[in-house]
C-alpha positions in Angstrom: 90.3 119.2 110.7 90.5 115.6 111.8 91.8 115.1 115.4 92.6 111.8 117.1 94.7 110.7 120.0 96.5 107.4 119.4 98.3 105.9 122.4 102.1 105.7 121.9 101.7 107.1 118.3 100.6 110.6 119.2 97.9 113.2 118.6 97.0 113.7 115.0 95.6 117.1 114.0 95.2 116.7 110.2 94.3 119.6 108.0 95.6 118.5 104.6 95.1 115.3 102.6 97.8 114.9 100.0 97.1 112.2 97.4 99.0 110.6 94.5 96.9 110.3 91.4 97.8 107.4 89.1 97.9 104.1 91.0 96.2 105.6 94.0 93.1 107.6 93.0 93.1 106.4 89.4 93.9 103.5 87.2 95.1 104.2 83.7 94.2 107.8 84.1 90.5 107.2 85.2 89.3 107.9 88.8 88.4 104.7 90.6 84.7 104.0 91.5 83.6 105.5 94.8 86.5 108.0 95.1 84.6 111.2 94.0 81.9 110.8 96.6 84.4 110.2 99.4 86.5 113.2 98.4 83.4 115.4 98.5 82.7 114.2 102.1 86.3 114.5 103.2 86.5 118.1 101.9 84.3 119.1 104.8 87.2 118.2 107.1 90.4 118.5 105.1 92.0 120.5 102.3 92.6 118.0 99.6 95.7 118.2 97.3 96.4 115.8 94.4 100.0 115.6 93.2 100.8 114.0 89.9 103.1 113.9 86.9 99.8 113.3 85.0 101.2 110.4 82.9 97.9 110.1 81.0 97.1 113.8 80.8 93.7 113.3 82.3 94.0 114.3 85.9 92.6 117.8 85.8 89.7 116.8 83.7 88.9 113.7 85.7 88.8 115.7 89.0 87.0 118.7 87.6 84.2 119.8 89.9 85.7 118.1 92.9 87.0 120.1 95.9 90.6 119.3 95.3 93.7 121.3 94.3 95.6 119.6 91.5 99.3 120.2 91.1 101.0 118.7 88.1 104.7 118.2 89.0 107.0 119.7 86.5 110.3 118.9 88.0 112.3 115.8 88.7 112.9 113.9 90.8 109.2 113.5 91.6 109.8 112.1 95.1 111.6 115.3 96.2 109.0 117.5 94.5 106.2 115.8 96.5 108.2 116.0 99.7 108.8 119.8 99.1 105.0 120.3 98.6 104.2 118.5 101.8 106.8 120.4 103.7 105.3 123.7 102.5 101.9 122.6 103.8 103.5 121.5 107.1 104.3 117.8 107.6 102.5 117.7 111.0 99.2 118.7 109.4 99.3 116.2 106.5 98.0 112.8 105.8 99.5 111.4 102.6 98.3 108.5 100.5 100.2 106.9 97.7 101.5 103.7 96.2 104.6 104.5 94.2 108.3 104.8 94.8 108.0 108.5 94.1 105.6 108.8 97.0 107.9 107.3 99.6 109.4 110.6 100.9 106.1 112.3 101.5 104.7 109.1 103.1 107.6 108.9 105.5 107.6 112.6 106.4 103.8 113.1 106.9 102.1 112.9 110.3 100.3 109.9 108.8 101.4 108.0 105.7 98.9 105.6 104.2 100.0 103.1 101.5 97.3 101.6 99.2 97.5 98.4 97.2 95.5 99.0 94.0 95.7 97.2 90.6 98.9 99.0 89.6 100.7 97.5 92.6 102.8 99.1 95.4 106.5 99.8 95.3 108.4 98.2 98.2 110.0 101.6 99.0 106.5 103.1 99.5 105.3 100.0 101.4 108.0 100.6 104.0 107.6 104.3 104.2 104.0 104.4 105.4 102.4 104.0 108.8 99.5 102.0 107.5 99.0 99.7 104.5 95.4 99.5 103.2 94.0 97.3 100.5 92.5 100.1 98.4 91.8 103.9 98.2 88.1 103.6 99.1 89.1 101.8 102.4 91.8 104.4 103.1 89.4 107.4 102.5 86.7 105.7 104.7 89.3 105.2 107.4 89.8 109.0 107.5 86.1 109.5 107.8 86.1 107.2 110.9 89.5 108.3 112.5 88.9 106.5 115.8 89.6 103.3 113.8 93.2 104.5 113.5 93.7 103.7 117.2 93.2 100.0 116.6 95.9 99.9 114.0 98.5 102.3 115.3 98.4 102.0 119.1 101.0 100.0 120.9 
């Protein structure tokens, strides 16, 4: 669990990390450099979930051997399926990271929503739904490993 008190934002007690796959952890179906090592490290603190429509059909194989639970979304609309998943885990225990329009509802509902700007781009709907916008997934995952840094960005 990751715990941090942020003045005028609240106390975060995060147990689950919920990640989008394509555009967030991966580009064109391939996991981005540096991600696997950081997921290994974060798994000591958080249960890690990857939600995907698996556009390229590579997600499960690409994440094989990593301490993550992969859920391939089978129903549409995807944004509602992702929100339902996060609500089942408990929104107050979740940090969500994504970049797409289909991530906006989970980003908005989570205790902490993080939006990344990778090569695929970021949907404006996602951009406005998160609490923090971060330049890339490696920086986002590193921020979770050093949660005191969240105070500088989120406090009033």
